[in-house]
VMD Tcl script that draws the C-alpha trace (Angstrom):
set ca {
  {-119.41 8.64 -87.70}
  {-118.83 9.18 -84.22}
  {-118.61 12.57 -82.95}
  {-117.14 13.88 -79.41}
  {-117.17 17.29 -77.88}
  {-114.93 19.20 -75.42}
  {-116.80 19.45 -72.38}
  {-115.98 22.25 -70.06}
  {-114.04 21.02 -66.70}
  {-116.10 21.16 -63.52}
  {-113.15 23.52 -62.41}
  {-112.80 25.71 -65.27}
  {-114.76 28.59 -63.93}
  {-113.07 28.77 -60.64}
  {-111.06 31.41 -59.55}
  {-107.56 31.73 -61.56}
  {-105.65 33.07 -58.26}
  {-104.88 29.66 -56.83}
  {-102.74 29.62 -53.80}
  {-99.52 28.06 -54.15}
  {-99.43 24.35 -54.83}
  {-98.36 22.25 -51.80}
  {-96.95 19.65 -53.87}
  {-94.28 21.70 -55.26}
  {-92.60 22.06 -52.08}
  {-91.22 18.41 -52.05}
  {-89.65 19.03 -55.56}
  {-85.85 20.06 -55.86}
  {-84.96 22.87 -57.79}
  {-84.51 21.30 -61.42}
  {-88.06 19.29 -60.80}
  {-89.70 22.45 -60.15}
  {-88.60 24.19 -62.77}
  {-89.70 21.43 -65.21}
  {-93.01 21.12 -63.90}
  {-93.82 24.83 -63.49}
  {-92.86 25.31 -67.28}
  {-96.25 25.63 -68.98}
  {-95.59 27.41 -72.32}
  {-93.56 26.28 -75.52}
  {-91.60 23.30 -75.87}
  {-89.28 21.71 -73.40}
  {-86.93 18.74 -73.30}
  {-86.24 17.20 -69.68}
  {-83.49 15.00 -69.70}
  {-84.24 12.55 -66.93}
  {-81.29 10.30 -65.67}
  {-81.62 7.13 -63.78}
  {-83.43 7.42 -60.68}
  {-83.94 11.24 -60.91}
  {-87.73 11.32 -60.38}
  {-89.21 11.36 -63.97}
  {-92.46 9.92 -63.27}
  {-93.01 12.47 -60.42}
  {-92.00 15.28 -62.72}
  {-94.47 14.18 -65.31}
  {-97.52 13.66 -63.04}
  {-96.69 16.68 -61.15}
  {-96.52 18.77 -64.26}
  {-99.91 17.63 -65.52}
  {-101.40 18.37 -62.10}
  {-99.82 21.65 -62.06}
  {-101.25 22.54 -65.71}
  {-104.87 21.90 -64.20}
  {-104.32 23.40 -61.10}
  {-103.01 26.44 -62.65}
  {-106.08 26.53 -65.12}
  {-103.48 26.39 -68.15}
  {-105.99 23.35 -69.46}
  {-108.73 21.26 -68.75}
  {-108.20 17.58 -68.43}
  {-109.52 16.96 -71.77}
  {-106.87 19.21 -73.58}
  {-103.88 17.13 -72.24}
  {-102.58 14.15 -74.10}
  {-99.92 12.03 -72.06}
  {-98.37 9.31 -74.24}
  {-96.35 6.32 -72.53}
  {-94.96 2.99 -73.80}
  {-96.82 0.64 -71.48}
  {-100.12 0.84 -70.03}
  {-98.70 0.09 -66.48}
  {-96.95 3.28 -66.86}
  {-100.12 4.96 -68.09}
  {-101.94 3.80 -64.77}
  {-99.42 4.44 -62.31}
  {-99.17 8.19 -63.79}
  {-102.97 8.37 -63.79}
  {-103.28 7.25 -60.21}
  {-100.75 9.53 -59.00}
  {-102.40 12.31 -60.69}
  {-105.85 11.26 -59.38}
  {-104.51 11.56 -55.67}
  {-103.15 14.99 -56.36}
  {-106.34 16.51 -57.99}
  {-108.99 14.10 -57.58}
  {-111.39 12.34 -60.25}
  {-110.59 14.80 -62.79}
  {-107.84 12.49 -64.02}
  {-109.96 10.35 -65.14}
  {-110.77 12.54 -68.23}
  {-107.12 12.86 -69.48}
  {-106.16 11.43 -72.61}
  {-103.45 9.36 -71.21}
  {-102.11 5.74 -72.73}
  {-99.90 4.05 -74.98}
  {-99.08 5.26 -78.25}
  {-101.31 2.41 -79.76}
  {-104.33 2.68 -77.44}
  {-104.57 6.71 -77.98}
  {-104.07 6.59 -81.70}
  {-106.41 3.34 -82.11}
  {-109.01 5.63 -80.40}
  {-108.80 8.28 -82.69}
  {-108.92 5.98 -85.47}
  {-112.48 4.83 -84.48}
  {-113.89 7.97 -84.26}
  {-112.22 9.40 -87.84}
  {-111.76 5.63 -89.76}
  {-114.09 6.31 -92.63}
  {-112.10 9.22 -94.18}
  {-109.49 6.87 -94.83}
  {-111.66 3.99 -96.04}
  {-112.11 1.97 -93.08}
  {-115.29 1.29 -90.97}
  {-115.00 2.33 -87.22}
  {-115.61 -1.06 -85.85}
  {-111.99 -2.35 -87.93}
  {-110.31 -5.18 -86.41}
  {-106.63 -5.10 -84.89}
  {-104.51 -7.90 -86.21}
  {-101.95 -8.90 -83.32}
  {-98.38 -10.50 -84.26}
  {-100.28 -14.11 -84.53}
  {-102.97 -12.77 -86.74}
  {-100.49 -10.95 -89.04}
  {-98.10 -14.15 -89.43}
  {-101.16 -16.03 -90.20}
  {-102.26 -13.59 -93.04}
  {-98.65 -13.74 -94.15}
  {-98.41 -17.74 -94.13}
  {-101.39 -17.92 -95.87}
  {-99.91 -15.15 -98.84}
  {-96.65 -17.05 -99.01}
  {-98.60 -20.27 -99.92}
  {-100.54 -18.44 -102.86}
  {-97.27 -17.08 -104.03}
  {-95.72 -20.66 -103.87}
  {-93.37 -19.91 -101.36}
  {-93.14 -22.69 -98.57}
  {-93.58 -21.09 -95.39}
  {-90.82 -23.72 -93.69}
  {-88.45 -22.15 -95.77}
  {-89.21 -18.44 -95.73}
  {-90.55 -17.93 -92.04}
  {-93.68 -15.78 -91.74}
  {-92.33 -14.04 -88.53}
  {-89.28 -12.89 -90.72}
  {-91.34 -11.32 -93.37}
  {-93.76 -9.99 -90.46}
  {-90.74 -8.44 -89.09}
  {-89.26 -6.68 -92.06}
  {-92.83 -5.36 -93.02}
  {-93.12 -4.16 -89.56}
  {-89.91 -2.26 -89.83}
  {-90.91 -0.72 -93.16}
  {-94.13 0.29 -91.81}
  {-92.55 2.37 -88.64}
  {-90.24 3.90 -91.20}
  {-93.25 5.03 -93.27}
  {-91.93 3.05 -96.14}
  {-95.27 1.89 -98.27}
  {-95.58 -1.41 -100.50}
  {-94.66 0.70 -103.53}
  {-91.84 2.53 -101.86}
  {-90.23 -1.14 -100.60}
  {-90.77 -2.42 -103.82}
  {-88.75 0.21 -105.99}
  {-86.20 1.25 -103.18}
  {-85.27 -1.26 -100.80}
  {-85.05 -4.59 -102.86}
  {-81.77 -6.09 -103.08}
  {-81.93 -9.45 -101.81}
  {-83.99 -12.61 -102.59}
  {-85.34 -11.98 -99.19}
  {-86.35 -8.29 -99.68}
  {-87.77 -9.39 -102.90}
  {-90.14 -11.76 -101.42}
  {-91.16 -9.29 -98.88}
  {-92.08 -6.75 -101.48}
  {-94.36 -9.21 -102.83}
  {-96.05 -10.32 -99.95}
  {-96.19 -6.51 -98.57}
  {-98.25 -5.47 -101.39}
  {-100.70 -8.35 -101.20}
  {-100.51 -8.24 -97.10}
  {-101.96 -4.43 -97.45}
  {-104.89 -5.20 -99.71}
  {-106.00 -8.12 -97.57}
  {-106.11 -5.83 -94.37}
  {-108.25 -3.34 -96.48}
  {-110.29 -5.68 -97.86}
  {-110.93 -7.29 -94.34}
  {-111.56 -3.82 -92.53}
  {-108.72 -4.53 -90.54}
  {-105.38 -2.73 -89.12}
  {-102.16 -4.36 -87.62}
  {-100.46 -3.08 -84.71}
  {-98.05 -1.01 -86.73}
  {-101.03 0.62 -89.03}
  {-102.31 2.09 -85.43}
  {-99.18 4.67 -85.81}
  {-99.04 4.99 -89.51}
  {-102.75 5.45 -90.35}
  {-103.25 8.60 -88.14}
  {-100.39 10.12 -90.20}
  {-102.43 9.18 -93.45}
  {-105.30 10.75 -91.97}
  {-104.04 13.93 -90.91}
  {-102.00 14.30 -94.33}
  {-105.10 13.94 -96.27}
  {-107.43 16.00 -93.95}
  {-105.91 18.58 -92.73}
  {-109.13 19.94 -90.96}
  {-109.11 16.85 -88.83}
  {-105.50 17.26 -88.28}
  {-106.27 20.91 -87.07}
  {-109.17 19.36 -84.99}
  {-106.96 17.38 -82.93}
  {-104.26 19.89 -82.68}
  {-107.10 22.05 -80.97}
  {-108.03 19.69 -78.71}
  {-104.20 18.43 -77.50}
  {-103.15 21.90 -76.38}
  {-100.67 19.95 -74.12}
  {-98.73 16.84 -75.40}
  {-96.27 15.01 -72.89}
  {-94.33 12.06 -74.17}
  {-92.58 9.55 -71.78}
  {-89.33 8.01 -72.76}
  {-88.53 9.87 -75.79}
  {-85.51 8.15 -76.56}
  {-87.10 5.12 -77.70}
  {-89.81 6.76 -80.09}
  {-89.64 5.61 -83.69}
  {-89.91 7.68 -86.83}
  {-93.69 6.95 -87.36}
  {-94.51 8.21 -83.46}
  {-91.84 11.26 -83.88}
  {-93.75 12.65 -87.23}
  {-97.37 11.79 -85.84}
  {-96.74 14.03 -82.44}
  {-94.94 16.55 -84.55}
  {-97.68 17.06 -86.68}
  {-100.07 17.38 -83.61}
  {-97.58 19.71 -81.61}
  {-96.92 22.17 -84.72}
  {-99.80 24.68 -84.19}
  {-99.44 25.43 -80.20}
  {-95.83 24.01 -79.56}
  {-96.63 22.70 -76.19}
  {-94.95 19.47 -76.10}
  {-93.04 18.40 -73.42}
  {-90.57 15.42 -73.94}
  {-89.00 13.24 -71.16}
  {-86.32 11.04 -71.71}
  {-82.38 9.97 -71.54}
  {-80.25 9.09 -74.41}
  {-78.10 7.11 -72.35}
  {-80.97 4.75 -71.67}
  {-81.89 3.92 -75.40}
  {-82.09 0.32 -75.88}
  {-84.61 -0.17 -78.30}
  {-83.17 0.30 -81.81}
  {-84.09 -3.27 -82.93}
  {-87.60 -2.24 -82.32}
  {-86.83 1.07 -84.59}
  {-86.33 3.22 -82.03}
  {-84.48 6.54 -83.18}
  {-81.96 8.20 -80.97}
  {-81.85 10.89 -83.05}
  {-85.55 11.98 -81.97}
  {-84.32 13.42 -78.54}
  {-81.12 14.19 -79.81}
  {-82.29 16.56 -82.39}
  {-85.07 17.78 -80.12}
  {-84.10 21.45 -79.74}
  {-83.15 21.68 -83.88}
  {-87.12 20.42 -84.43}
  {-88.12 23.06 -81.84}
  {-86.09 26.31 -82.05}
  {-87.55 27.98 -78.89}
  {-87.38 24.60 -76.77}
  {-85.92 24.70 -73.20}
  {-83.69 21.92 -72.02}
  {-84.04 20.74 -68.16}
  {-81.69 18.09 -67.04}
  {-82.83 16.07 -64.14}
  {-79.34 15.20 -62.51}
  {-80.00 14.11 -58.79}
  {-80.43 10.61 -58.34}
  {-82.09 9.11 -55.50}
  {-82.01 5.64 -56.29}
  {-78.25 4.54 -56.69}
  {-75.04 4.73 -54.47}
  {-71.93 7.29 -55.50}
  {-69.74 4.09 -56.22}
  {-72.65 3.17 -59.18}
  {-73.11 6.63 -60.59}
  {-69.31 7.13 -60.92}
  {-68.83 4.11 -62.69}
  {-71.96 4.51 -65.02}
  {-70.93 7.89 -65.38}
  {-67.45 7.02 -66.52}
  {-68.85 5.08 -69.42}
  {-71.57 6.97 -70.43}
  {-69.04 10.11 -71.14}
  {-67.71 7.95 -73.91}
  {-70.56 8.04 -75.99}
  {-69.93 10.09 -79.63}
  {-73.06 11.93 -79.37}
  {-74.90 12.77 -76.08}
  {-76.92 15.34 -74.21}
  {-75.11 17.20 -71.29}
  {-75.86 15.89 -67.68}
  {-73.72 14.81 -64.93}
  {-75.64 12.71 -62.22}
  {-75.20 13.14 -58.60}
  {-76.52 11.77 -55.54}
  {-76.73 12.61 -51.57}
  {-76.77 8.81 -50.83}
  {-74.00 6.97 -49.26}
  {-71.11 5.84 -51.44}
  {-71.98 1.93 -51.29}
  {-70.13 -0.94 -51.80}
  {-67.35 -0.75 -54.16}
  {-67.80 -1.96 -57.97}
  {-65.83 -5.46 -58.49}
  {-64.93 -5.81 -62.15}
  {-63.97 -9.59 -62.94}
  {-61.79 -10.63 -65.99}
  {-62.61 -14.18 -67.09}
  {-61.26 -16.72 -69.90}
  {-64.83 -17.80 -71.10}
  {-68.00 -18.28 -70.00}
  {-67.43 -21.02 -67.75}
  {-64.74 -19.53 -66.08}
  {-67.16 -16.36 -65.41}
  {-69.75 -18.62 -64.29}
  {-67.49 -20.32 -61.79}
  {-66.08 -16.96 -60.61}
  {-69.44 -15.34 -60.38}
  {-70.60 -18.31 -58.17}
  {-67.39 -18.00 -55.72}
  {-68.14 -14.28 -55.54}
  {-71.51 -14.85 -54.33}
  {-70.57 -17.56 -52.08}
  {-67.96 -15.08 -50.60}
  {-70.75 -12.43 -49.87}
  {-72.71 -14.90 -48.04}
  {-69.93 -16.22 -45.73}
  {-68.04 -13.00 -45.10}
  {-71.09 -10.52 -45.39}
  {-74.05 -12.51 -44.22}
  {-75.94 -12.10 -47.59}
  {-78.74 -14.51 -48.32}
  {-79.74 -15.59 -51.85}
  {-82.65 -13.34 -51.96}
  {-80.15 -10.32 -51.59}
  {-78.41 -11.01 -54.79}
  {-79.69 -10.57 -58.64}
  {-77.62 -11.77 -61.63}
  {-78.24 -9.77 -64.89}
  {-77.08 -11.15 -68.39}
  {-77.50 -10.36 -71.93}
  {-78.54 -13.66 -73.53}
  {-80.47 -16.58 -72.27}
}
mol new
graphics top color blue
foreach p $ca { graphics top sphere $p radius 0.5 }
foreach p [lrange $ca 0 end-1] q [lrange $ca 1 end] { graphics top cylinder $p $q radius 0.2 }
display resetview
């Protein structure tokens, strides 16, 4: 089994009496409060354009500068590799090469790394394969054929998506079979799920969803291993917390249980991934999960005009359940917002085109100045 040891940081023996941190001077009061909060659970409600990434990166740099932790004791979880690279580059510009020692990346990349170290404890070799979506669909297609189902009638992708949804809700094949079968498709999914789970283990393979649920299985079966990682990751930071699913929620809650130094950043008004299993209650209930949690809203918007913020705020205020915040900006009013009511999609298209032509003729705009956003292609 591979082992790792926590090496002392090169600056860990330097003086604790650090001079004031220069980079704090550029933060607004709420940003500074979030950055310098270094003990206990913290919920940062980051409205659109409020400098969320800046706060996260500065908070990590501040923890290191103030010797609250060495880089290896900080776990920062993001939803994209691009976001992780951007944050690491920013931190490196603030504190130097120590940033490379941070545990920073997507949920899947970080926990696949942990599983490489610990896989033998749950019956896998450390060199296990990782199935992507295409691999999973191919395996499911074979299983459907073996069970005498026609893959042209029962789409492997549909079954794969139902299995993925179940895994992200921590539903096992046995649970699915006994509790969630209420249609022909569910019955087929239950049969496939059971065989698929066995095939993965026989092949020493995990699919993308297993990278989130197998660590939970590992930690539940081996409390000593959980405690090892709790001691390793004394500070946990999670970006876009409103988009976490049940598996991600449970895994990070287990890791944060000992020290409670968990900082989550997100905005309930920007949650759009429920179709991927995101659970908005994770961020709404954060203060219930962590009784001593502090909540800090980032309300100053640096990106949008006053008219845009007022329009967005008037819509968001109608949400039944929400976290309190009121965005404001020092930016100009900008252009007023125009709402076009249309008879149908053709009328809409014609009027949008006419509106663009008017903008180009009267205001001197070019096509490059204009973007069109739409819900479905």
